[in-house]
N, C-alpha and C positions, 0 to 999 in steps of 0.2 A: 679555396674552400678549406676550412680547418675542421678537424675531427677530434673530439675529445679522446685523450689517452690517459693512462694512469699517471697520477701526479708523481713528482719527484725529480723532474728535470731541473738541475741547478740553474737558477736565474730565470726560470720560466714557470708556466703553470701546467705543464704536462700536455700540451697540444701537439698534434701532428699536422704538418702542412705538406702539400704536394711539392716535390722538388721543382717542377716546372713553374709553380707560382712564385717561388723565391727567385728563380733565375730570371723570370720575366720582370719582376720588380727591380732587381739589380740592373738588368739591361737598360731599362727605361730610366731609372733614377740616376745611374752613372753615365747614361748617354754614351754607351761603349763604342758606338760607331762614329763618334764625332771627331776623332783624331787618329791620324796615321800612327801606327804603333807596331813594333816588331812582335809584341806579345799578342797571342790569340786570345783576346779578351772575351769573357763570357764563360759559359759552361764548357769546360775542357773535357771532363769525364762525367758521363751520365751514370746514374744508379737507380735501380728500381726501389719502390717503397716510399714511405713518407719520411718527413724530416721532423724530428722532435728536438734536435739539439744541433747547433751550428758551432764549429770551431773557426777561429780567424787567426791567421799568422802571416808574417811577412813572406816566408819562403816555403815552397813546396819541396820537402825533403823527407827521407825515410824517418828521421827523428820526429819531424812534425807529424807525419802520418801516424806513427806509433802512438804519440801522445793524444792525437785526436781520437784514435780508436779506443784507447784506454778511457777517454772521457765520454765514450759512447755517443760520438757524433756521427751523423749521417752525411754531412757535407762539410768540406773545408773551403773557406774563402781566403784566398791569398793575394798578395801583391805581385809576387814573382811566381808565375805558374810553371807548367812543364812544357808548353808548346810555344816556341818562338820561331816565327817565320816557317812554320810547318814542321811536321815530323819526317825526318829523313830515313830513319830506321827504328825498329822496335827491338832492341837488343841491349845487352849490358845493363847499365844503370837505368835507362829508360824502361826496359822490359821489367826490371825488378820493381820500379815505382808503380807502373801501370798495373802489374799483376797484384801488388799489395792492395791497391784501391779496388780493382775489379773483384778480387776474391772476397773482399769484405763489404762489397756493395756500398762503397763510400764515394760520393761525388766530389768533384773538384771544380771550383769556380775561380777565375783569375780576373783581377782588375788592376792594370798597371797604370799607364798615363791617365786614364779616365779618373782614377782615384787620386792621383797627384793633383789634378786641376779642378776637382769638384768644388763649386763655390760655397758649399755649406759645410761639408765634413771631409774635404780633401786634405791631403798631407800639408799642402802649402798654406791654405787658409787657417788650419789649426796651428801651424808654426807662427803665423802672423798674430794670431790671437794670444798665443803664449808670450810673444815678445811685446804685445801691447801696441802693435802698429795700427795706424789709422790712415785715412785718405788713400786707400788701396787702389792700385791699378795693375793691369796685366803686365807681366814681365816674363822673360825667358821664352822666346819664340821657338816653336818646334814645328817646322813645315807650315808656318803661318798661324799656328795656334799657340796662344800664351798658356804655358803650363804652370808658371810661377807667378809671384806677386811682388810688388814693391810698395813700401809705405813709409810712414813717418812715425818715429818714436815720440812718446809724450814730451820728452825733453832731450837735449843733448846728453849723451850717455857715454861713459868710457867703454871702449871696445871690450876690455876684459870683463866688465860687468855683464855684458851681453853673453859672453862665453860662460861666465859663472852661472847665469840663469839657465842656459841650455844644459849645463852640466847637472844642475839640480833637478830640473824638470824632466830631462830625458834619460837620466842616469848614464850620461855619456862622458866622454873624455875629449872635449873639443881641442882641435889644433888651431891655434890663432896665428895668422900671418898679418902682423900689424905694420903696414907700410904707408898708411894714410893718416887722416886726422886722428888725434887722440880722443876727441869728443865727436861722436857721430849722431846723425839725425835721420838721414835717408838710408833705408836698408832694403836690399833685394833678397828674395828667398826662393830657392829651388831645391826641393828635397832630393835625396839620393845622389845620383851622378849628375851634378848640375854644372860642371865646369864649361860645358858648351855655351853657357850664358855669361861667362866671364867677360867677354868682349863687349856684350850688351851692357853689363853693369858698368864697365869703364866708360863706354860711350855716353851713358845716361848721367855720368857724374855722381854715382851713388857713393855714399860714405863707407858703406860696409856691405859685403855680399856673404850670405849664409847659405851653405849647401852641405851635402853629406860627405862625399868622397874627396880625399886629397888627391891631387893630380900632379905628378912630377913635371910634366910638360908645361904646366901652367905657372910654375913657381916664378920664373924670370919675368913673365908677363905681369904677374901680380906686383913684383918688386919694382919693375920699371914704370908701371902705371901709377904707383903710389896709392894703392887701394887696400883697404882692410878686408881680409877674407877669413871667415870662420868655418872650418870643416868640422861639423858636429857629428859625423858618422852616418854612413849610408843607412844602416839598419835603424839607428835611433831616430832619424828624421822621417822614417817611413812606417813607424808604428802608430802615429797619431790618427791618421785617416781610418785605419782599421779599428782602432778603439772607438772612434766616433761612430763608425758604421755598425759596430757591435750593438751599441745602444739603440740605433735605428731599427735593426732587425728584431731585437728583443721586444721593443715596443710595438712594432708593426704586426708581428706574427704571434706574439705571446708564447715564444718558445725559448728553450734554454740556449745560452751562449757561453763560450769560453774563449779568452784570448790566450793563445799559446806563445809564450815569450821565450825565444831561443836566440839570444844575441850571439852572433859569431865572434870569435876572438881575433878578428881581423878588421 
């Protein structure tokens, strides 16, 4: 149920929506219970009152919270939430973060692997569209569920050209390990920390593997297998799904939205 409110919410028409309505929509749309995940996906922090403005960000941090508060948001939707495998204690940084949210009656919703793998606006489908991949199929098995994708480029392309495209579109600084073919066609994609899928990329005979984080332990395997790997940045590869979800929420609920962009310097 939406209730008219005073206009002026940036990007919306000044409507207020019940928090539970937004949470239920996200739970169902993201199918949050469909995959085993260390993240406690879903509504992590409840708040009273309606929602007229939603903030979206990659990370739940005090800097993100402060910016969401200044933007007059009532809920923050993040990829990396506060609760991972349960809360062991509420003290120190965890206490400070929860107190900030509770004092300001700001809700927190987290969507980790469900957002990575979503077939329409997930991080990996968005990366595939950015690269122009077609003939997509599941890739990157996580406890039997594919969270990534592999596909085919429109034509054989230099590895560096793929990295340059990612640099331009993601405002990233990709690290390229070029041990395979100079011209590539078949590409696998897993956003964020995707090196667990490296062996699968090698076994499938992919020409190039695109992921976020560089992994020291994977270097020699990459070199010995003779595969191209592009590390485009954990943060950069996980902004795309949230930006797509922002548009969905704005259109569905006719409320204001803002993407809070805080790329870490690591």
